[in-house]
N, C-alpha and C positions, 0 to 999 in steps of 0.2 A: 536198270533198275531190279531190284529182288525183292519181291512182298514176302513177309513172313508170315508162315502158317500159323492157325490160330492151335494154342497146345490144347491137348487133347488128354484127359485123365484116362488113365487107365484103372482095372476094376479094384484094385489096393486102395488107389487115392481116394475114389470115391467112397469106400468104405470108411477110410481113416476119417475123411472130412465128416461123415455121416456120425460117427461115434463121437468125433471130438464136439461135434453141435449138440449131440445128445447130453453129453457130459456137463457142456459149459451150461444148458439148461437145469440140470438135475441139480448140480453146484450151486448156482444161483438161487433157486428154489429152498436148499436147505440153509443157504445163508440167510435168505429172508425168516425162512421159519424160526430159526436160532435168536435173528433179530428181535421176532415178534413176542417169544417166549422170554426172552431177555427184559423185554420192557412190559411186559404183561407179568411178572414174578414180583413176588412180594405180599404185603398185606393189601387187601382190597375191601374198601367199608361200603356198606350199602346203609343206608340212614332212611328212617322215616319220622314223622311226628305227627302226633294225635292231640286234638284239642277236647276241652269237656271230659277228661279223665277224673274219676273219684276212684277212692280205695275204699274198700267194702272188705267185710269179713276182719277188721281189726275189734280188739276189745272195747276200744273208745272209738265212737264214729268220728271220722276227720270230714267235716263240712266243707273243706278246700275243694276247689276244682286245679287240675292240674294239666302242663301240657308234658303229654309224654313222648319221650325221645327213644328211639328202638335201634340199635345199632348191630350188625352181622358182619363178622368176619369171612369174608368169600374168598379170600386170596389164597396162597400157599404158604405164607410165613405168617408167625403171631407178631404181634406190636404191642405198645402200651398206650392205654388213653391217658393222657396228662390231662384233659380239661376240657371242658363245656362252657362256650360261650355264645354269646347273641349278636348281631348288628341288624340295625335299623336302617334303610336306604328311604328315603322320600320319593326316588324317582325310578321308572324303570330304566334310564338310561345307567345310571350310578349303581342300581342293584345288578343288571348282568352286563353290561359292557366294561365299564370302569373298574368297579368290584373294589374301589378303593373309598376313603372318605366316608365313612359311615355317618349318617346325622346322629346316631346314638351306637355304642358299642358296651357290652358288659359282660361280667362271668358270674356265671352260677357258681357259688363255693360249694355247696353239697349236695350234687342232683342223685346221689344214689346211696342209700343207707347199705345194703348188701353188697353193693359193688364199688367201693369206694375208691377213689382216684387217688395215686395213679393204679391204674387196672390192668393187669397182664391179660391181653387180648387174644386169647388162643384161635387157632383156623377154628371154623365151625361154630365158635362160641357167639352168644347173644349177649349184649348188655343194654340195660334199660336204666334211664335217668328221668327224672322229673324234674320240673319247673313249674312253681307257682305260676296258676294261669289269674294275674292280677289283672284290673280293667285298664292298667297301660300296655302291659302286653297283650291284652286284646285290640285295643287300640291302634297299636302299631301295626298288629298285624292286618287289620282291616283298613286303614288308613293307607300304608305304603307296604313296604316288602321287607318284612323280618324272616332274618335268617337264624338258626341255631345252629352252631359250629363245634363238630366235635373234632379235637385236637388230639394227633395220636404222635409217637417218637418217630422222630426220622421223615416225616412228610413232609415238613417246609411248610405248609399248607393246612387249613383246615379242611373238614368234609362236611359240607352244610347243606343243609334241608331248609324247604320254605314253610314257614307257618300259617297257615289258612284257619281261620275260624270261621266254622259253619255258623248259620244262623239255627237258633232253637227253633222247633218246631212247636205250635202254640197248644198242640194236643197231647207235647209229650210231658212227664209230670218230672 
C-alpha cells in the first residue's frame, strides 16, 4: 500500500490564491455598492406636516387654520408632484401593518396657489401645500391615524406623513 503525500503549495501558487481571494472580496464589495447606488437613486421625498398654521401678512386677514404639508426632494433626480390626498385609519393595525382599506380617503383639490399641481419637483426644491384644518380633520387626527399622502410620478405609491394635532395652550392667544 502506498500513501499519497499531501500536496504542498509553492510560493507562486500561494501568491496566486491570495491575489484571487483579494480580487473576489473587492469585486463583491463593488457589486454590492453598485446595487446600493442603483436602489438609492432617483427622487427621494422628505415630508412633514404642521397643524395650527395661519396665513399672516396678506392684505385681507384669513381667519382659517391650516395643516401645512412641506416636501423636499432630497434625491438625485427630479419628479412631478401629481396629487395630495389623505387617508384615515381607525386602528394602528390598519394604519401601519395592513396599510389598506382606510376608513376614509380624500383628495385635496388645490393645495397650493403658488406651486400648482402638477408641479415639476426638482432636486433640492421645497414644495408647500395647505389643507383646511376643519373640525373633521382635527377629530380624525385625534381619534385615529390621519395621514396626508403626496403622490409623485413614477413612484407607484404615495409618500405619507401622519398628522398630529397638538392641544392648544391655555395661555396662548
